[in-house]
C-alpha positions in Angstrom: 64.4 96.0 125.9 65.1 99.7 126.5 65.6 102.0 123.5 69.3 102.5 124.4 69.8 98.7 124.5 68.1 98.4 121.2 70.3 101.1 119.7 73.4 99.5 121.1 72.6 96.1 119.6 71.7 97.7 116.2 75.0 99.7 116.2 76.9 96.6 117.1 75.2 94.6 114.3 75.8 97.3 111.7 79.5 97.5 112.8 79.8 93.8 112.5 78.4 94.0 108.9 81.2 96.4 108.0 84.0 94.1 109.2 86.2 93.4 106.2 86.5 89.9 104.8 90.1 88.9 104.5 91.9 86.2 102.5 93.2 83.4 104.6 96.8 83.8 105.9 98.0 80.6 104.1 96.9 81.1 100.5 99.2 80.9 97.5 98.7 83.0 94.4 100.6 82.3 91.2 103.2 80.4 93.1 103.7 83.1 95.8 103.0 82.6 99.4 100.5 84.9 101.2 103.4 86.9 102.7 105.2 87.2 99.3 102.0 88.3 97.7 101.4 90.9 100.4 104.9 92.3 99.8 104.4 92.4 96.0 101.1 94.2 96.5 102.6 96.7 98.8 105.5 97.2 96.4 103.0 97.8 93.6 101.2 100.4 95.7 104.5 102.1 96.7 105.6 102.3 93.1 102.2 103.6 92.0 102.2 106.5 94.5 106.0 107.2 93.8 105.1 107.6 90.1 102.5 110.2 91.0 104.5 112.0 93.7 107.6 112.2 91.5 105.5 113.7 88.7 106.3 110.8 86.3 102.7 110.7 85.2 103.5 109.5 81.7 104.3 106.2 83.3 101.0 106.1 85.4 98.9 104.3 82.8 101.5 101.5 82.7 100.3 100.4 86.2 97.0 99.3 84.6 96.2 96.4 82.3 96.2 97.4 78.6 92.7 96.1 77.9 89.6 96.8 80.0 91.1 98.7 82.9 88.9 100.8 85.2 89.9 103.9 87.2 87.6 106.1 89.1 87.5 108.6 91.9 84.2 108.5 93.8 83.0 110.0 97.0 82.2 107.8 100.0 78.8 109.4 100.2 78.0 108.2 96.6 79.2 104.7 97.4 77.1 104.5 100.5 74.0 105.7 98.6 74.6 103.4 95.7 75.0 106.3 93.3 77.6 105.5 90.6 78.4 109.1 89.9 82.2 109.5 89.9 84.4 112.6 90.1 86.8 111.0 87.6 86.0 108.0 85.4 88.3 106.2 83.0 87.5 102.8 81.5 90.5 102.3 79.2 94.2 102.8 79.3 93.8 105.3 76.4 91.6 107.4 78.7 94.3 107.4 81.3 96.8 108.5 78.7 94.4 111.3 77.5 94.1 112.5 81.1 97.9 113.0 81.4 98.2 114.5 77.9 95.5 117.0 78.9 97.3 117.8 82.1 100.6 118.4 80.4 99.6 120.1 77.2 96.0 121.4 77.1 95.4 122.9 80.5 97.4 125.1 82.8 97.3 124.5 86.6 99.2 126.0 89.5 102.2 123.8 90.4 101.8 121.6 93.4 103.8 118.7 94.9 102.0 115.7 96.2 103.0 113.1 98.8 100.9 109.9 99.3 100.9 107.9 102.5 99.4 104.4 102.0 98.6 102.1 104.9 96.5 99.2 106.1 97.0 97.1 103.0 94.6 94.2 103.2 94.2 91.4 100.7 90.5 90.7 101.0 90.2 88.0 98.3 92.6 85.9 96.4 91.2 84.0 93.4 92.9 82.4 90.5 92.1 85.5 88.4 92.7 88.4 90.7 93.3 89.9 94.2 90.8 92.2 95.8 92.8 94.6 97.9 91.8 97.5 100.1 94.2 100.1 101.6 93.9 103.6 103.1 95.6 106.7 101.7 96.3 110.3 102.6 97.6 112.7 100.0 99.4 115.9 101.2 99.9 118.8 98.8 102.5 121.5 99.0 101.8 124.7 97.2 104.4 127.1 95.7 104.1 129.3 98.8 105.3 126.4 101.0 102.0 125.7 102.6 101.3 122.0 103.1 97.8 120.6 103.7 95.8 117.5 103.4 94.5 117.3 99.8 92.6 114.0 100.0 92.0 111.0 102.3 90.1 107.8 101.7 90.7 104.3 100.6 91.8 102.4 97.5 89.6 99.4 96.4 91.8 97.5 93.9 91.4 94.5 91.7 94.9 93.4 90.9 95.9 90.8 88.3 99.0 88.9 87.4 100.1 89.7 83.8 103.4 88.7 82.2 105.1 88.2 85.5 103.9 91.6 86.9 101.1 92.8 89.1 98.8 95.3 87.3 95.6 97.1 88.3 92.5 95.8 86.4 90.5 98.2 88.6 91.4 101.0 90.9 88.5 102.7 92.7 89.6 105.7 94.8 86.9 106.3 97.5 87.5 109.8 98.8 86.1 110.5 102.3 84.6 113.8 101.3 83.2 115.5 98.2 84.9 118.7 99.3 88.2 119.1 97.5 89.7 122.5 97.8 91.4 122.6 94.4 91.0 121.1 91.0 91.3 117.4 90.8 94.1 117.3 88.3 96.6 114.6 89.1 95.7 111.0 89.8 95.2 110.0 93.4 
């Protein structure tokens, strides 16, 4: 076998390993069909990013379970290397609240406006306890001078639970494509 053939087969094998596992199309979850569940998940994600984009950050912690939630922003490079070092790490709803209080009262940051675009929402796993969901995101930021640029791009890896008739994030892992962020990481992603 030539070296180019070997490389091609190795590349194909590694790409195959990265193909996402998906929940079957015909599952039911807490009485909802797969399609209804997909729509509810997409609605949760839409409400989540609208909360951030509309600067209603005091409501942001309410998207998470009250007990034992986990929110982190981590680089793709750290994930691929198995390094658990996160840019932002919160392991309770109280830490989420503290982050917003700090943003509003303790620190001063230049005003910016954010716009999230979320796509490719895939339910990877549906168990009795949770949904494992992956989606892609891009965040645009507009500065006071009117300049708009890409602030961050990457993917969300979410564990979503059904609690009191609502979907909530038990875990939200934001995997940013690059460690290079041109401004302070102030607002949630």
